[in-house]
C-alpha positions as CSV (number, residue, x, y, z in Angstrom):
1,M,-15.5,-12.2,-53.6
2,S,-13.3,-14.5,-51.4
3,K,-14.0,-15.7,-47.8
4,D,-10.4,-14.2,-47.1
5,E,-11.3,-10.6,-48.9
6,F,-12.7,-7.2,-46.8
7,P,-15.2,-6.4,-46.0
8,K,-15.9,-10.0,-44.2
9,K,-19.4,-11.5,-44.0
10,E,-18.5,-12.9,-40.4
11,V,-17.7,-11.0,-37.3
12,E,-14.3,-13.1,-36.4
13,T,-14.0,-13.6,-32.5
14,L,-11.3,-12.2,-30.3
15,W,-10.6,-15.1,-27.5
16,A,-9.6,-13.2,-24.2
17,P,-10.4,-16.0,-21.5
18,W,-7.9,-14.0,-19.3
19,R,-10.2,-11.3,-18.7
20,V,-12.6,-12.6,-16.8
21,E,-9.7,-11.6,-14.2
22,Y,-11.4,-7.6,-15.1
23,F,-15.2,-8.9,-15.2
24,E,-14.7,-10.3,-11.8
25,K,-12.4,-7.6,-9.7
26,E,-14.1,-6.1,-7.1
27,P,-14.5,-2.2,-7.1
28,R,-11.6,-0.4,-7.6
29,D,-9.8,0.4,-4.6
30,H,-8.2,3.7,-4.8
31,D,-5.7,3.7,-2.3
32,F,-4.4,0.7,-3.8
33,L,-0.9,1.5,-3.9
34,E,-1.0,2.6,-0.2
35,T,-2.8,-0.8,0.5
36,A,-0.5,-3.4,-1.3
37,G,2.3,-1.2,0.4
38,R,0.8,-2.1,4.0
39,A,-0.2,-5.6,2.6
40,S,1.5,-9.3,3.7
41,D,-0.3,-11.2,0.9
42,D,1.9,-10.4,-1.9
43,A,0.2,-12.3,-4.3
44,K,-3.2,-10.6,-3.6
45,H,-2.0,-7.4,-4.4
46,L,0.6,-8.4,-7.2
47,V,3.7,-7.2,-5.2
48,V,6.8,-8.6,-7.1
49,T,9.1,-6.8,-4.7
50,R,9.6,-5.2,-1.7
51,R,12.9,-3.0,-0.4
52,K,13.2,-1.0,3.2
53,N,11.5,2.6,1.3
54,A,9.9,1.1,-1.7
55,F,8.4,-1.9,-3.6
56,L,7.7,-3.2,-7.3
57,M,4.1,-4.3,-8.3
58,M,2.3,-5.4,-11.6
59,N,-0.6,-2.5,-12.6
60,R,-3.7,-4.0,-12.2
61,Y,-4.5,-2.0,-15.2
62,P,-2.1,-2.4,-17.2
63,Y,-0.5,-0.3,-20.2
64,A,0.9,-3.4,-22.1
65,V,1.8,-7.2,-20.6
66,G,4.3,-6.4,-17.7
67,H,3.5,-2.9,-16.6
68,L,4.9,-2.6,-13.6
69,M,5.1,0.1,-10.7
70,A,7.9,0.9,-8.3
71,V,5.9,2.6,-5.3
72,P,7.5,4.2,-2.4
73,Y,5.8,3.4,1.0
74,R,5.5,6.8,2.2
75,K,2.1,8.3,0.1
76,T,3.2,11.8,-1.5
77,A,2.3,13.3,-4.7
78,E,5.9,15.3,-5.0
79,L,9.2,14.2,-5.7
80,S,10.4,16.7,-3.1
81,V,9.1,14.9,-0.4
82,L,10.8,12.1,-1.3
83,G,14.0,11.6,1.0
84,E,17.3,10.5,-1.2
85,N,17.2,6.6,-0.1
86,E,13.6,6.7,-1.0
87,I,14.3,8.2,-4.9
88,V,17.5,6.1,-5.4
89,E,15.6,2.5,-4.1
90,L,12.7,3.8,-6.7
91,W,15.4,3.8,-9.3
92,N,16.6,0.5,-8.4
93,L,13.3,-1.1,-8.6
94,A,12.9,0.5,-12.2
95,A,16.6,-1.2,-13.0
96,H,15.5,-4.5,-11.4
97,A,12.2,-4.1,-13.3
98,Q,14.0,-4.0,-16.6
99,A,15.9,-7.0,-15.9
100,L,13.1,-8.8,-14.7
101,L,11.0,-8.2,-17.7
102,R,13.8,-8.9,-20.1
103,A,14.3,-11.9,-18.8
104,A,10.5,-13.2,-17.9
105,I,9.1,-11.8,-21.0
106,K,11.6,-11.1,-23.3
107,A,10.8,-7.0,-23.2
108,Q,12.8,-5.1,-26.0
109,G,12.6,-2.0,-25.0
110,F,10.7,0.2,-22.1
111,N,9.2,3.1,-21.3
112,V,9.8,4.5,-18.1
113,G,8.3,7.5,-16.1
114,L,5.9,9.0,-13.6
115,N,2.5,11.3,-14.4
116,L,2.3,13.7,-11.5
117,G,-0.7,15.7,-11.4
118,E,-4.3,14.8,-12.6
119,C,-3.5,16.8,-16.2
120,A,-0.5,14.8,-16.4
121,G,-2.5,11.4,-16.9
122,A,-2.2,10.0,-13.5
123,G,-4.6,7.9,-12.2
124,V,-3.7,8.0,-8.6
125,T,-3.0,11.5,-7.8
126,D,-1.7,11.6,-4.2
127,H,0.7,8.6,-4.4
128,L,3.4,9.2,-7.1
129,H,4.9,6.0,-8.7
130,I,7.6,5.4,-11.7
131,H,5.4,3.5,-14.7
132,I,8.0,0.7,-16.4
133,V,6.5,-0.5,-19.5
134,P,7.6,-2.7,-21.8
135,R,7.7,-2.7,-25.3
136,W,8.8,-4.6,-28.3
137,S,9.4,-3.7,-32.0
138,G,5.9,-3.9,-33.8
139,D,3.7,-4.0,-30.5
140,T,1.6,-1.7,-31.5
141,N,-1.1,-2.6,-34.0
142,F,-4.3,-1.5,-35.2
143,M,-7.1,-2.3,-32.3
144,P,-6.4,0.7,-30.5
145,I,-6.5,2.9,-33.3
146,T,-9.6,1.3,-34.8
147,A,-11.1,-0.4,-32.0
148,G,-10.0,1.8,-29.1
149,T,-9.1,-1.8,-27.9
150,R,-5.6,-3.2,-26.0
151,V,-4.8,-6.7,-26.4
152,L,-3.0,-8.0,-23.8
153,G,-1.8,-11.4,-24.6
154,E,-1.2,-13.0,-20.6
155,G,-3.8,-12.9,-17.3
156,L,-2.3,-11.0,-14.6
157,H,-2.1,-13.8,-12.1
158,A,0.1,-16.4,-14.7
159,L,2.1,-13.6,-15.6
160,Y,2.9,-12.6,-12.1
161,D,3.6,-16.2,-10.7
162,K,6.3,-15.9,-14.0
163,L,8.0,-13.2,-12.8
164,I,8.5,-14.7,-9.3
165,E,10.3,-17.6,-10.7
166,T,11.9,-15.4,-12.9
167,Q,12.9,-12.9,-10.1
168,A,14.3,-15.9,-8.0
169,N,16.0,-17.4,-11.3
170,I,17.8,-14.3,-11.2
171,A,18.3,-13.8,-7.3
172,V,20.0,-17.5,-7.6
173,E,22.0,-16.2,-10.7
174,S,23.7,-13.6,-8.8
175,R,25.2,-15.6,-6.0
176,Q,26.5,-18.1,-8.0
177,K,28.5,-15.5,-9.7
178,I,30.3,-14.0,-6.0
């Protein structure tokens, strides 16, 4: 049997140095959405954009590279509690996130939605937020199925810097069109 045949005699290494961000993190703050909303250090809390009623931030525990969340400042689990301005701003941030992710990481598609309630998969049940998850043709592979592992190809802080730079470039291009 050649060295390229299955089963391999040696274990291969999956090198993922960006994972250190997860190992070195402090214990999870269950109110991290509210904390990020009040914080003044956007980079520390991975806040990409702020508006009057809502903000856009990176998911610290992403499903895929570039997983963003549009979050109202007001802490509520119910859509019916939000005002019209909050709802409009949340969806405008979701649209902004799509444009940002297309430009920054060449996203080809998106999963966009809310998980309301624990039984619906909400990790944070008392502070609703819209997930914007970028997708690419062929982005699913064998790792989640056979190893129960998701491989993320870029670190949070490097991607944060890229998103901020791309957002600034988009703003400049928009002003130039006016």
